[in-house]
N, C-alpha and C positions, 0 to 999 in steps of 0.2 A: 761309502760315498755314492750317492745316486748317479746313475748313468743317464745323461741327457739324450733325448730322442733326436734323431738326425733331422727331422722336420723342424724341431725347435732351433737347432743350430742354423739351418737354412734361413729361418725367419730372421734371426739376428744378423746374419751375413747380408741379407737383402736390405734390412733396415739400415745397417751401417753404410752400405753402398749408396742408398738413396740420399742419406744425410751428407755423404761426401760429395755427391754430384750437385746437391743444392748449394753447399758451401763453395764449390768450384764455380758454379754459375754466378753466385753473388759476388765472388771475388773478380770474376771476369767483368761483370757490370761495373764494379767499382774502378777497375783498372781502365776501362774504356771511357767512362763518364766522369771519373774523378771520385775522390773520397767523400764528397759532400752528400752522402745519401742520408735523407732524414726520414724519421719515422713519424707518421701522422696517424693518430688515433681518432677516428671519426665518431660523431655522436651516437651512431648506431652500433658502436663497438667494433666496427671493421677497422683493421690495421692496414695501413698502406705504407710502402717504402718507395720513396722517389728521390731522384737526384735533380729533378727539375724544379726551377723556381715557378712562382705563380705566373710570371710573364711567359715563361717557356710553355707552361701548360695552357696558355691561351685564355687566362682568366683575368678579368679586370673588375675591381670592386668599387662600390660607391664610396666606401670610407674604410678606415682601419680601426673603428671603434672597438673597444674591448669591454663594453658594458655587459653586466651579467644579465641584462634583460635583452634577449636576442631572439630573432628568428633563426631557424636553421634552414638553409636552402639546399635543395637537391637539384643537380643539373648534370648535363653530359658535356664534358669539355671538348676541345677541338681534336683531341686524340681518341674521342669516342668513349672515354672512361667516365663512369658515373661517379660524381664527386659530391661531397657534403661540405658546407662551409657556413660560418656565421656572418659572412659578408654578402650582401646582395649583388649577384653578378650583373654586369651591364652587357646588353646586346646578346644575351643568351636566354633561352627558355629555361625556366626553373619552376620548382614546386616548393612552397613553404611547408616545412614539416613541423616546425616547433616555434612557439612563441611564448615567452614568459610574461606574466603580468606586467603591463606597461608601467604601472605606478608602484611596483614592488621593489625596484632596485634602490637600495639605500644610497648608492652612489650616483643616482640619476642627476643629470645637470639641467633637466627641464625646469623652467620657471613656471610653476603651476598657477601663478597669479596672472600670467600673461600669455601662456601657451594658447594657440587658437582653439576655440570651441567648435564642436560640430553640432549645429542645431538643426540640420536638414535631414541627416540619415535616420531612417526608420521612425519618422515622426508619427505616423499613424499607429504603428505597432506599440511604441512607447506610450502614447496617449491612451490607447485602448487598454493596455495591461495595467497602467497606472490607475485608471478608473475602476477596472475590474477587481484589483486587489487592494486598493486604497493606499497605494504607495506614491509619494510625491514624485512626479515625472522628472523633476530636477535631480532627484537622488538616483533614479533608474539610469538616466543619461550619464550622470557622474560615474556610476559604477561601470557602465559600458566603456566609458572613456578610460577609466583607470585600469580595467581588466584587459582590454584588447585594443584600445584606440580605434574602436569601430571596425575591427577586422573580423569578418564573419567566419573565416576559415582558420582562425588562430587556434593552435594546439600547443599546450605547455609541455615542458619536460615531464611534469607529473601526470599528464594525461587530461588535464582540463581542456574543455573544447568550446569554441564559438565565442560570440560577442561578450557574453557574461561569464565565460570560462567555467562551465559546469563540469564537475567531476562526474564520471560515468555512473557511480553509485547514487550520487545526489540526483542526477538527471532521471534515473530510473524511478526513484522515490517520488519525483515531481511529475511523472508521467511523460517525460520527454523521450521520444524514441529516436530523434535525430538532432543532436546538439548543434550541428552545422547548418541547420535550417533556422534562418533568422527569426521567423515567427515563433517557432517552438522554443528557441533559446531565450528570447526575450520574455516569453510567458513564464518559462521555468525559473529564470533568474529573478523576475519580479515577484513571483509566488514565494520563492525562497526568502527574498528580502522581507516580504510581509510576515512570514513565519518567524523570522529572526527578530523583527521589530516587536512582534507580539510577545515573544519569549523574553525579551529584555525591556519590556514595559515602554516601548517607544523610543528608547535611547539609541539615537542614530549612530553614535560613536561605537557603542558596544555591538550593535547589529552589524556594522561594517567590519569591525574587528573579527566578529564571528564569521562573517562571509569570507574573510581572508584566512583566518587561522583555525576556524572551526568553533562551533558553540561550546564544545567541551573545554577548550582552552580558556575561553572567557569565563566560564563558570568556575573552573579550577583556580584561576587567579583572581576571581571576583572583580574583574575589570579588564582593561585592555592588557593582553599578555605582554610580558617584557621582551618581545621579539622586535628587533630593530625594523625588520621588514614590515611587520604588522603596524607598528606605531607610525612609520612613515606613510603607509598606505591609508590609514585612518585620517591622518592630517590632510593628505592630498585629495582624498574623496571629499572631505568637508569643504576644501577650497573650491573644488570643481562644482559641487552642489550649490554653493552660494553663487557662483558665477552663472551657472545654468539657470538658477531661479531668477536672476536679474534680467535675463534675456528671453525667458519663456513668456 
């Protein structure tokens, strides 16, 4: 039987002592504050244990929506703790970390036939890029609306960035060095739409499906992929395009 080195034994004794102390500390917290300690796994993977309610943490939210299309907000609460949430805090400084495609949520309750349009934002950029790449301005605006609801700093959980939600690899291929720059983003997104329209013989439904799911998926299925998100996205972009064409 092998003989264990004394340093090895010391290591395990110290490890056991540390674990025991941590357990004692946690039990002390539970006994002082009550047993209602909850585990919160934040979007960045950080795990937080707290016995405080949102009210006790000094956080007030605009709503309690659980839609899968969310921004993730980073803020410092009144205890000085950096916190992440999918509810926009009120009366606190916060940073938007993540935003998922506005029109992608299958469960969206937005009425796409009546939701307010945005005809003012980035007028010059949309018009210029539309003319440069030969893409209908109404389609460009519809995609911006569908992708980010005109949020220039939107970043999705998959890493897509900016107004037209360009993936980093796609942005590089398009010559975009800063996807959070509105001018670069709109040019890159419009150029990409032009490439997709050319690839799919001007078929807007297939081009927008490819914008959402990737051109490979459209080619593989020889049409709009059977993804609920993509099918909803294509329909919503079409509705928005028609509406933007009527007011342009």
